[in-house]
C-alpha positions as CSV (number, residue, x, y, z in Angstrom):
1,M,4.3,12.1,-15.9
2,S,7.5,13.1,-17.6
3,G,7.0,15.3,-21.1
4,T,3.6,14.3,-20.9
5,G,-0.1,15.9,-20.1
6,A,-0.9,19.2,-19.3
7,G,1.3,21.3,-17.9
8,A,4.5,19.9,-19.8
9,G,7.4,22.1,-20.2
10,R,6.4,24.2,-18.2
11,R,6.8,24.7,-14.2
12,A,3.8,25.3,-12.6
13,Q,4.4,28.4,-9.8
14,G,2.5,31.3,-9.0
15,P,1.8,33.7,-6.0
16,P,-0.1,33.0,-2.7
17,Q,-4.5,32.2,-2.9
18,G,-5.3,34.6,0.0
19,D,-3.2,32.1,2.5
20,R,-2.3,28.9,0.6
21,F,0.1,29.0,-1.9
22,D,-1.0,28.0,-5.6
23,P,1.3,25.0,-7.1
24,L,-0.8,25.1,-10.5
25,A,-1.6,28.9,-11.0
26,A,0.5,29.1,-14.1
27,L,-1.6,26.1,-15.0
28,R,-5.2,26.7,-14.6
29,G,-7.2,27.9,-17.5
30,P,-10.9,29.2,-17.7
31,A,-11.9,25.8,-18.9
32,D,-10.7,23.9,-16.6
33,P,-12.6,21.6,-13.8
34,S,-13.2,23.6,-10.3
35,R,-11.9,21.0,-8.6
36,D,-8.1,19.5,-8.8
37,V,-9.0,16.2,-7.2
38,Y,-11.9,14.2,-6.4
39,L,-11.7,11.0,-3.5
40,T,-13.9,9.1,-1.6
41,G,-13.7,6.9,1.4
42,T,-14.6,6.6,5.2
43,V,-13.3,9.6,7.8
44,F,-12.2,7.9,11.6
45,L,-11.3,10.1,14.0
46,D,-7.8,8.7,15.3
47,I,-6.1,8.8,18.7
48,V,-3.1,8.5,18.3
49,F,-0.3,7.3,21.0
50,T,3.1,7.8,21.2
51,G,6.4,8.7,23.5
52,L,5.5,4.7,24.0
53,D,9.1,2.1,24.7
54,S,7.7,-1.2,23.5
55,A,4.5,-2.7,22.3
56,P,2.0,-2.4,25.3
57,V,2.2,-6.2,27.1
58,R,-1.2,-8.0,27.9
59,G,-2.3,-7.0,31.7
60,T,0.0,-4.3,32.5
61,E,-0.6,-1.1,32.3
62,T,1.6,1.1,29.5
63,W,1.3,5.3,29.9
64,A,2.5,6.8,26.6
65,R,4.4,10.7,26.7
66,G,2.8,11.8,23.7
67,M,-1.2,11.6,22.8
68,G,-2.9,13.1,19.4
69,S,-6.4,13.7,18.4
70,S,-6.8,14.3,14.4
71,P,-9.4,13.4,11.6
72,G,-7.9,10.0,10.1
73,G,-8.9,7.8,7.5
74,V,-9.9,9.2,3.9
75,A,-8.8,12.5,5.9
76,N,-5.1,11.7,6.0
77,M,-5.7,11.8,1.9
78,A,-7.6,14.2,2.0
79,T,-5.6,17.4,3.8
80,A,-2.3,16.6,2.4
81,L,-3.7,17.0,-0.6
82,A,-5.5,20.5,0.0
83,R,-1.7,21.5,2.8
84,L,-0.2,21.4,-0.7
85,G,-2.7,24.0,-2.4
86,L,-4.5,21.3,-4.6
87,R,-8.5,22.1,-5.2
88,T,-9.4,19.4,-3.0
89,S,-13.3,17.6,-3.2
90,L,-14.1,14.4,-0.5
91,A,-17.6,12.6,-0.5
92,A,-17.6,10.9,2.8
93,A,-19.8,10.1,5.5
94,F,-19.5,12.0,8.7
95,G,-21.7,11.1,12.0
96,D,-23.7,13.1,13.8
97,D,-21.7,12.9,17.4
98,M,-18.9,15.3,17.9
99,Y,-16.2,13.7,16.7
100,G,-18.2,14.0,13.4
101,D,-18.5,17.8,13.8
102,Y,-15.2,17.8,15.3
103,C,-13.8,15.8,12.0
104,R,-16.2,17.9,9.6
105,E,-15.2,21.2,11.0
106,A,-11.5,20.1,10.7
107,L,-11.6,19.5,7.1
108,E,-13.9,22.1,5.8
109,R,-13.3,25.2,8.1
110,G,-9.8,24.0,8.8
111,E,-8.3,22.6,5.6
112,G,-11.1,24.2,3.0
113,I,-11.7,20.9,2.0
114,D,-15.0,20.6,0.1
115,L,-17.3,18.7,1.9
116,T,-20.6,19.0,-0.6
117,L,-20.9,15.9,-1.6
118,S,-20.1,14.7,1.9
119,R,-23.4,14.0,4.7
120,T,-24.3,13.3,8.2
121,V,-25.9,10.5,9.0
122,P,-28.7,10.9,11.8
123,G,-27.9,8.6,14.6
124,W,-24.5,7.2,13.6
125,H,-21.3,7.2,15.3
126,S,-18.0,8.6,14.0
127,P,-15.6,5.1,13.2
128,V,-12.4,5.3,16.0
129,T,-9.1,4.4,15.5
130,V,-6.4,3.9,18.3
131,S,-3.0,3.7,17.2
132,M,0.0,3.0,19.7
133,A,3.3,4.0,17.5
134,Y,7.0,2.5,19.0
135,E,10.1,1.8,17.5
136,G,9.1,3.5,14.4
137,E,6.0,1.2,13.4
138,R,2.3,1.1,14.6
139,T,-0.1,-1.2,16.0
140,M,-4.1,0.3,15.8
141,V,-7.2,-0.9,17.1
142,S,-10.3,0.6,15.0
143,H,-14.0,0.7,16.0
144,G,-16.9,1.7,13.7
145,H,-20.0,0.2,11.3
146,Q,-20.8,0.7,7.7
147,A,-22.8,3.5,7.7
148,P,-26.8,2.7,6.5
149,P,-27.8,3.8,2.7
150,Q,-29.1,6.7,1.8
151,P,-32.7,6.2,1.5
152,P,-34.5,7.6,-1.9
153,M,-34.7,10.9,-1.8
154,H,-37.9,13.0,-3.3
155,P,-37.3,14.1,-7.2
156,L,-38.2,17.8,-5.9
157,Q,-35.1,17.4,-3.1
158,R,-32.1,18.9,-4.2
159,Q,-29.7,16.1,-3.3
160,P,-26.7,15.3,-5.7
161,A,-26.5,12.1,-7.3
162,E,-22.9,11.9,-6.5
163,A,-23.1,11.9,-2.7
164,A,-23.7,8.7,-3.3
165,T,-20.1,7.4,-3.0
166,A,-19.8,9.0,0.3
167,Y,-21.7,5.5,1.8
168,D,-21.1,3.3,-0.9
169,P,-17.8,3.3,-2.8
170,R,-19.5,0.8,-5.2
171,A,-22.3,3.3,-6.7
172,P,-22.0,3.9,-10.1
173,E,-23.2,7.6,-10.3
174,R,-20.8,10.2,-12.1
175,P,-18.3,11.4,-9.8
176,P,-17.6,15.4,-10.0
177,E,-15.2,16.6,-13.0
178,A,-11.7,16.6,-11.7
179,R,-8.1,16.7,-12.9
180,A,-7.5,13.8,-10.6
181,C,-9.1,10.5,-8.4
182,V,-7.2,9.2,-5.4
183,A,-8.6,5.5,-4.9
184,S,-7.9,3.1,-3.1
185,L,-8.1,-0.7,-4.4
186,V,-9.8,-3.2,-3.1
187,P,-9.3,-7.0,-4.4
188,G,-12.8,-8.2,-5.6
189,E,-14.5,-5.2,-4.7
190,Q,-16.1,-3.0,-8.1
191,Q,-15.8,0.6,-7.5
192,E,-17.5,1.4,-10.7
193,W,-17.1,5.8,-10.1
194,I,-13.6,4.8,-11.4
195,A,-14.3,3.8,-14.7
196,T,-16.9,6.6,-15.0
197,A,-14.1,9.2,-13.8
198,A,-11.5,8.2,-16.1
199,R,-13.7,8.3,-19.0
200,A,-14.4,11.9,-17.8
201,G,-11.0,12.5,-18.2
202,S,-9.3,12.1,-14.4
203,R,-6.1,11.4,-13.7
204,I,-6.6,8.1,-11.9
205,F,-3.9,7.2,-9.0
206,A,-4.6,4.1,-6.8
207,D,-3.3,2.1,-3.8
208,V,-4.1,-0.8,-2.4
209,G,-4.7,-2.5,1.4
210,W,-3.1,-6.4,2.2
211,D,-5.5,-8.6,0.5
212,D,-7.0,-11.3,3.1
213,T,-7.8,-13.2,0.5
214,G,-4.4,-14.3,0.0
215,R,-4.3,-14.2,-4.1
216,W,-2.5,-11.6,-4.5
217,D,-3.8,-11.3,-8.2
218,L,-3.8,-8.2,-10.2
219,A,-6.9,-9.5,-12.3
220,A,-8.6,-9.0,-9.4
221,L,-8.2,-5.5,-8.5
222,P,-11.5,-3.6,-11.0
223,G,-10.4,-0.1,-11.5
224,L,-6.2,-0.8,-12.6
225,E,-6.9,-0.9,-15.9
226,H,-8.1,2.9,-15.7
227,C,-5.0,3.7,-13.4
228,E,-2.5,6.5,-15.1
229,A,-0.4,5.1,-11.8
230,F,-0.5,2.5,-8.8
231,L,1.7,3.1,-5.8
232,P,2.0,0.1,-3.7
233,N,4.5,-0.5,-0.4
234,A,7.5,-3.1,-1.6
235,V,5.5,-6.2,-0.4
236,E,2.5,-5.7,-2.0
237,A,4.1,-5.1,-4.7
238,M,6.5,-8.3,-4.8
239,R,3.0,-10.0,-3.7
240,Y,0.7,-9.0,-6.9
241,T,3.9,-9.8,-9.6
242,G,5.3,-13.3,-7.6
243,T,9.0,-11.3,-8.1
244,D,11.9,-10.9,-5.0
245,C,12.8,-7.6,-5.7
246,P,10.4,-4.5,-5.3
247,R,12.9,-2.8,-8.6
248,A,11.8,-5.5,-10.5
249,A,8.1,-5.9,-9.0
250,A,7.7,-2.2,-10.4
251,R,8.6,-3.1,-13.7
252,A,6.6,-5.9,-13.9
253,L,3.5,-4.0,-13.3
254,T,3.8,-1.6,-16.4
255,R,2.6,-4.6,-17.9
256,H,-0.6,-3.3,-16.4
257,V,-0.4,0.4,-15.3
258,P,1.7,3.0,-17.3
259,V,3.5,4.3,-13.5
260,A,3.9,2.0,-11.4
261,V,5.7,3.8,-7.8
262,V,6.8,0.8,-4.8
263,T,7.5,2.6,-1.6
264,L,10.7,0.8,-0.2
265,G,10.5,2.1,3.6
266,P,13.4,3.1,5.0
267,E,15.5,3.0,1.5
268,G,13.3,5.7,-0.3
269,A,11.0,4.5,-3.3
270,Y,11.2,3.6,-7.0
271,A,9.5,4.2,-10.2
272,V,8.8,3.3,-13.4
273,D,7.0,4.9,-16.3
274,G,6.6,2.4,-18.8
275,R,5.6,4.5,-21.1
276,T,8.9,6.2,-21.7
277,G,11.0,3.9,-20.2
278,E,12.2,6.0,-17.5
279,T,13.5,5.4,-14.0
280,A,13.9,6.6,-10.8
281,D,15.0,5.6,-7.6
282,V,15.3,8.4,-4.7
283,P,16.5,7.2,-1.2
284,A,14.3,8.1,1.8
285,I,15.2,11.3,3.8
286,A,16.6,10.6,7.5
287,V,14.2,12.2,10.0
288,E,13.4,11.1,13.5
289,A,9.7,9.5,13.4
290,L,7.7,10.8,16.1
291,D,4.2,9.3,14.6
292,P,4.4,7.0,10.8
293,T,0.9,7.2,10.6
294,G,-0.8,8.1,7.2
295,A,2.9,9.1,5.8
296,G,1.7,6.4,3.1
297,D,-1.2,8.7,2.3
298,V,1.5,11.8,2.2
299,F,3.6,10.5,-0.4
300,M,0.8,9.8,-2.2
301,A,-0.3,13.5,-2.3
302,G,3.2,14.9,-3.1
303,F,3.4,12.5,-5.7
304,V,-0.1,12.9,-7.1
305,M,0.6,16.9,-6.8
306,G,3.9,17.0,-8.8
307,S,1.9,14.7,-11.7
308,L,-1.0,17.3,-12.3
309,A,2.0,20.2,-11.8
310,G,3.8,17.9,-15.3
311,W,7.1,17.4,-13.2
312,P,9.3,15.1,-14.4
313,L,9.4,11.3,-13.1
314,P,12.3,11.6,-10.2
315,E,11.2,15.5,-8.9
316,R,7.6,13.9,-8.5
317,L,9.4,11.0,-6.7
318,A,12.0,13.3,-4.3
319,F,9.2,15.7,-4.2
320,A,6.7,12.6,-2.3
321,G,9.3,11.1,-0.3
322,L,10.1,14.7,1.1
323,T,6.6,15.6,2.4
324,A,6.0,11.6,3.5
325,A,9.5,12.3,6.2
326,L,8.1,16.2,7.1
327,S,4.7,14.2,8.3
328,V,6.4,11.9,10.5
329,Q,7.7,14.0,12.5
330,E,4.2,15.2,13.8
331,F,1.3,13.8,15.1
332,G,-1.7,11.9,13.9
333,G,-2.0,11.0,10.5
334,S,-4.0,13.9,8.5
335,L,-2.8,17.1,11.1
336,S,0.8,15.6,10.8
337,A,0.8,16.1,7.3
338,P,3.4,19.1,5.7
339,G,2.2,22.5,4.0
340,W,5.0,24.5,2.4
341,A,5.7,26.6,5.0
342,E,7.0,23.4,6.2
343,V,8.8,22.3,2.7
344,A,10.2,26.3,2.2
345,A,11.3,25.5,6.1
346,W,13.4,22.8,5.3
347,W,14.8,23.7,1.8
348,R,16.2,26.9,3.7
349,H,17.5,24.5,6.4
350,V,19.1,21.9,3.5
351,R,20.8,25.3,1.2
352,A,22.3,26.5,4.7
353,Y,24.0,23.3,5.1
354,A,25.1,22.6,1.2
355,D,28.4,22.0,1.9
356,Q,27.6,18.8,4.2
357,E,24.3,17.6,1.9
358,P,25.7,18.2,-1.5
359,E,23.7,15.0,-3.1
360,T,20.3,16.6,-1.6
361,L,21.2,19.9,-2.9
362,R,21.4,18.3,-6.1
363,R,18.2,16.2,-5.9
364,Y,16.0,18.9,-4.6
365,A,16.7,22.3,-6.5
366,F,14.2,22.5,-8.3
367,L,12.3,24.4,-5.5
368,D,14.1,26.8,-5.7
369,A,12.0,27.9,-9.1
370,L,8.8,26.3,-7.2
371,L,9.4,28.3,-3.6
372,A,9.5,31.3,-5.5
373,G,6.2,32.6,-5.3
374,C,5.4,31.0,-2.3
375,G,5.0,32.9,0.6
376,R,5.0,32.4,3.9
377,P,1.6,31.0,5.3
378,A,0.6,30.4,8.9
379,P,2.3,27.0,10.3
380,P,-1.0,24.6,10.2
381,A,-2.9,23.3,12.4
382,R,-1.8,19.7,14.3
383,A,-2.8,16.9,16.5
384,V,-4.1,18.4,20.1
385,P,-4.3,15.7,23.1
386,T,-8.2,16.2,23.0
387,I,-11.1,17.9,21.2
388,G,-14.2,20.5,22.1
389,F,-11.6,22.7,24.2
390,R,-14.6,25.0,25.8
391,P,-13.4,28.9,25.2
392,G,-12.6,30.9,28.5
393,P,-10.2,33.9,29.9
394,E,-7.0,31.2,28.7
395,R,-7.9,30.6,25.5
396,G,-9.8,33.6,24.6
397,N,-12.8,33.5,22.4
């Protein structure tokens, strides 16, 4: 929020915490929540094929030039948040198969995501998505079953009630204290934890999926009234508001939510703060896209990070667009998310060619102060063609 909220008037920066840069270091106090962001949802194993010249044709075999595997689904958002230095807590169900083990280890040990509210479900196999990327688009095929409800616990067993959201997003149990929560709104589906989190002081950021009912009724989106920011894409925004212009749709949405952000695909993004009247219109950064999987999640993560840091609206929107642009140049949804090393490398490149990109240099000048306290962490993990390599002499132990 521009000029409002914790950290207004202060630029959040600070030294790295271990090998992870903390962009909120200057804003943290002893009474603050231990978690920056809480979210819940379904974790998939994503298998992504890239390098396809066109969509697969019925009755033929198509060979892809590239392939990657990584955690997907809600893991995309959780990883993107964690790689931007936010203390992220995820409640999700994990299968007790090798896919589930891989996803849990990649998120918990690899990304430092707090999974204490998650659980492993005996006998439940991990949901899987196969994604095929071509011509800047993607086609996906998914398979999975809803995780079974958790059986009643003996009163003496120490099972946190909050873990209920790991398998039932409608559960009314109190979510953990956090600066912010990220939610995906579903038409007609009550998610009582959103209202509970908002009443406890969490800032709610939400997106929405396609409305299969065809109603496109904002009143049928339970939880929207508790949101600080709503981030639909252009088509969704126009259908929900009955407008024929995404910018007009964003302005109309501020009658229902304080901040509306509409993503415009290759045209960038547009945002309106209905409380202050401030607007921001930021073009997309031109890149060669390898895989667009998870780009929307990375965009939201960048916007959430800037919001928690108290940045003005144009800076939040620009940073969100930058993180999304960096992500589509790598395989997979979660492990394509950029960390501060990639942001810093991109900024060094822009500054080296300042005469060729004066407008970009001006738009992202705020990164100078932010990156002054950022070290050079190791490059993040990326998607690999397979999972479960056995250690050998050529790979080390």
